[in-house]
C-alpha positions as CSV (number, residue, x, y, z in Angstrom):
1,X,-15.6,-25.9,-9.9
2,X,-16.5,-28.4,-7.3
3,X,-15.7,-27.4,-3.7
4,X,-12.2,-28.6,-2.8
5,X,-11.4,-28.6,0.9
6,X,-8.6,-26.1,1.4
7,X,-7.0,-28.6,3.7
8,X,-6.7,-31.3,1.0
9,X,-3.0,-32.1,0.2
10,X,-2.0,-31.2,-3.3
11,X,-1.0,-34.8,-4.0
12,X,-4.6,-35.9,-3.5
13,X,-6.0,-33.6,-6.2
14,X,-6.8,-34.9,-9.7
15,X,-5.1,-33.2,-12.6
16,X,-8.4,-31.4,-13.4
17,X,-8.7,-30.1,-9.9
18,X,-5.1,-29.0,-9.8
19,X,-5.5,-27.1,-13.1
20,X,-8.7,-25.4,-11.8
21,X,-6.9,-24.3,-8.7
22,X,-3.9,-23.1,-10.7
23,X,-6.1,-21.0,-13.0
24,X,-7.6,-19.3,-9.9
25,X,-4.3,-18.6,-8.4
26,X,-2.8,-17.4,-11.7
27,X,-5.6,-15.1,-12.5
28,X,-5.6,-13.4,-9.1
29,X,-2.9,-10.9,-9.8
30,X,-2.5,-9.6,-13.3
31,X,-0.7,-6.4,-12.3
32,X,2.3,-5.4,-10.3
33,X,3.0,-1.9,-8.9
34,X,6.0,0.3,-8.8
35,X,9.7,-0.4,-9.6
36,X,9.7,-3.2,-6.9
37,X,6.9,-4.9,-8.8
38,X,8.8,-4.6,-12.1
39,X,11.9,-6.0,-10.5
40,X,9.8,-8.9,-9.2
41,X,8.4,-9.6,-12.7
42,X,11.9,-9.5,-14.3
43,X,13.7,-11.2,-11.4
44,X,16.3,-8.4,-11.1
45,X,17.2,-5.5,-8.8
46,X,15.2,-2.4,-8.5
47,X,18.0,-0.3,-10.1
48,X,18.1,-2.7,-13.1
49,X,14.3,-2.6,-13.3
50,X,14.5,1.2,-13.4
51,X,17.0,1.0,-16.3
52,X,14.7,-1.3,-18.3
53,X,11.7,0.9,-17.6
54,X,13.7,4.0,-18.8
55,X,14.8,2.2,-22.0
56,X,11.2,2.3,-23.2
57,X,10.9,-1.3,-24.3
58,X,8.1,-1.9,-21.8
59,X,6.1,1.3,-22.4
60,X,3.1,-0.6,-23.8
61,X,2.9,-2.6,-20.5
62,X,3.2,0.3,-18.1
63,X,0.7,3.0,-17.0
64,X,2.3,5.8,-15.1
65,X,0.6,8.8,-13.5
66,X,3.0,10.8,-11.4
67,X,4.8,8.5,-9.0
68,X,2.2,5.7,-9.5
69,X,3.3,2.9,-11.8
70,X,1.1,0.0,-12.8
71,X,2.6,-2.9,-14.9
72,X,0.6,-5.5,-16.8
73,X,2.7,-8.6,-16.0
74,X,1.9,-10.7,-19.0
75,X,2.4,-7.8,-21.5
76,X,5.7,-6.8,-19.8
77,X,7.1,-10.3,-20.1
78,X,5.9,-10.6,-23.7
79,X,7.6,-7.3,-24.6
80,X,10.8,-8.0,-22.7
81,X,11.1,-11.4,-24.4
82,X,11.0,-9.7,-27.8
83,X,14.0,-7.6,-27.1
C-alpha cells in the first residue's frame, strides 16, 4: 500500500486507495466481546442478544469461559442469517 496521508479527504482517494483503506479498517476487529458486543453485531438490545445467545443458534461463533464471551462477528452474522 502506498503511503496515504491521513489528512487526505476521502473524496480525493482513488477507488483502489479507498478499497485498501477499507480492507485495513474492516480487518482490524474480527471479534466482539460480551453481550454488549453481540447486541452491537445484531443491532439489538442486550436482553435480546442474551435471548439469541441462549437459543444456541450462534454456538459455533461464540467461545465462552466463565463470564468471558468472545464472538466471531463474521461467523455470528452467517449463522444468524441462516435462521
